[in-house]
C-alpha atoms as a printed R data frame, in Angstrom:
   type eleno elety resid chain resno      x       y        z
1  ATOM     1    CA   MET     A     1 71.678 -64.370 -197.567
2  ATOM     2    CA   SER     A     2 69.323 -67.215 -198.306
3  ATOM     3    CA   GLN     A     3 66.608 -67.753 -200.823
4  ATOM     4    CA   GLN     A     4 64.354 -68.848 -197.975
5  ATOM     5    CA   ALA     A     5 64.715 -65.450 -196.237
6  ATOM     6    CA   VAL     A     6 63.967 -63.607 -199.485
7  ATOM     7    CA   GLU     A     7 60.890 -65.746 -200.106
8  ATOM     8    CA   ARG     A     8 59.698 -65.211 -196.541
9  ATOM     9    CA   ALA     A     9 60.191 -61.459 -196.897
10 ATOM    10    CA   LEU     A    10 58.264 -61.394 -200.181
11 ATOM    11    CA   GLY     A    11 55.460 -63.404 -198.637
12 ATOM    12    CA   ARG     A    12 55.164 -60.995 -195.731
13 ATOM    13    CA   LEU     A    13 55.390 -57.973 -198.026
14 ATOM    14    CA   VAL     A    14 52.407 -59.269 -199.972
15 ATOM    15    CA   THR     A    15 50.267 -60.601 -197.137
16 ATOM    16    CA   ASP     A    16 51.015 -58.264 -194.221
17 ATOM    17    CA   PRO     A    17 50.233 -54.573 -194.792
18 ATOM    18    CA   ALA     A    18 51.714 -53.499 -191.446
19 ATOM    19    CA   PHE     A    19 55.020 -55.210 -192.252
20 ATOM    20    CA   ARG     A    20 54.944 -53.728 -195.753
21 ATOM    21    CA   ARG     A    21 54.648 -50.197 -194.335
22 ATOM    22    CA   ARG     A    22 57.424 -50.802 -191.781
23 ATOM    23    CA   PHE     A    23 59.682 -52.348 -194.420
24 ATOM    24    CA   TYR     A    24 59.439 -49.393 -196.790
25 ATOM    25    CA   ARG     A    25 60.170 -46.978 -193.920
26 ATOM    26    CA   GLU     A    26 62.971 -48.968 -192.264
27 ATOM    27    CA   PRO     A    27 63.792 -52.111 -194.262
28 ATOM    28    CA   GLU     A    28 66.711 -53.335 -192.194
29 ATOM    29    CA   ARG     A    29 64.951 -52.887 -188.863
30 ATOM    30    CA   ALA     A    30 61.659 -54.408 -190.081
31 ATOM    31    CA   SER     A    31 63.523 -57.410 -191.468
32 ATOM    32    CA   LEU     A    32 65.544 -57.944 -188.300
33 ATOM    33    CA   GLU     A    33 62.402 -57.710 -186.156
34 ATOM    34    CA   LEU     A    34 60.942 -60.532 -188.248
35 ATOM    35    CA   GLY     A    35 64.142 -62.546 -187.913
36 ATOM    36    CA   LEU     A    36 65.056 -62.285 -191.589
37 ATOM    37    CA   ASP     A    37 68.774 -62.473 -192.320
38 ATOM    38    CA   LEU     A    38 68.900 -60.466 -195.552
39 ATOM    39    CA   SER     A    39 72.039 -59.078 -197.148
40 ATOM    40    CA   ALA     A    40 72.321 -55.420 -198.124
41 ATOM    41    CA   GLY     A    41 71.876 -56.449 -201.759
42 ATOM    42    CA   GLU     A    42 68.733 -58.420 -200.985
43 ATOM    43    CA   LEU     A    43 67.278 -55.527 -199.001
44 ATOM    44    CA   GLU     A    44 68.016 -53.162 -201.886
45 ATOM    45    CA   ALA     A    45 66.462 -55.529 -204.411
46 ATOM    46    CA   LEU     A    46 63.319 -55.933 -202.298
47 ATOM    47    CA   GLN     A    47 63.012 -52.165 -201.904
48 ATOM    48    CA   ARG     A    48 63.006 -51.836 -205.684
49 ATOM    49    CA   VAL     A    49 59.736 -53.771 -205.853
50 ATOM    50    CA   PRO     A    50 57.095 -51.025 -205.991
51 ATOM    51    CA   CYS     A    51 55.078 -50.928 -202.773
52 ATOM    52    CA   LEU     A    52 51.944 -50.185 -204.781
53 ATOM    53    CA   ALA     A    53 52.455 -53.349 -206.851
54 ATOM    54    CA   LEU     A    54 52.634 -55.421 -203.663
55 ATOM    55    CA   ALA     A    55 49.498 -53.748 -202.278
56 ATOM    56    CA   GLU     A    56 47.654 -54.359 -205.547
57 ATOM    57    CA   LEU     A    57 48.648 -58.024 -205.515
58 ATOM    58    CA   ALA     A    58 47.556 -58.298 -201.886
59 ATOM    59    CA   ALA     A    59 44.164 -56.826 -202.766
60 ATOM    60    CA   ARG     A    60 43.672 -59.608 -205.326
61 ATOM    61    CA   LEU     A    61 44.420 -62.394 -202.854
62 ATOM    62    CA   ASP     A    62 41.701 -64.366 -201.145
63 ATOM    63    CA   ASP     A    63 41.130 -62.892 -197.670
64 ATOM    64    CA   ARG     A    64 42.186 -66.200 -196.121
65 ATOM    65    CA   LEU     A    65 45.726 -65.621 -197.393
66 ATOM    66    CA   ARG     A    66 46.174 -62.106 -196.006
67 ATOM    67    CA   ARG     A    67 46.924 -60.983 -192.483
68 ATOM    68    CA   LEU     A    68 44.215 -59.065 -190.703
69 ATOM    69    CA   SER     A    69 44.782 -55.331 -190.519
70 ATOM    70    CA   LEU     A    70 43.517 -53.813 -187.284
71 ATOM    71    CA   PRO     A    71 41.387 -50.636 -187.438
72 ATOM    72    CA   ASP     A    72 44.345 -48.504 -186.331
73 ATOM    73    CA   GLU     A    73 46.432 -50.149 -189.065
74 ATOM    74    CA   PRO     A    74 44.764 -49.265 -192.364
75 ATOM    75    CA   ALA     A    75 45.478 -51.779 -195.124
76 ATOM    76    CA   THR     A    76 46.032 -49.073 -197.739
77 ATOM    77    CA   ASP     A    77 49.572 -47.882 -198.196
78 ATOM    78    CA   ASP     A    78 50.539 -44.239 -198.062
């Protein structure tokens, strides 16, 4: 519904591997849990961004910009 929510979602998709995995399994639920008010169209558009592309971008980021992945939360996407 807002550009701010879309930008926040994109930021989390790039920097947070656990959120990225949850989003691609259950986008609506993952977004609601984060407090993102995204329309159905926005959710669909975000799902069209290849998960692998987001993971590859995340791997290129400085570690200080990424969220820590705990040992039971591998950073690689399935």
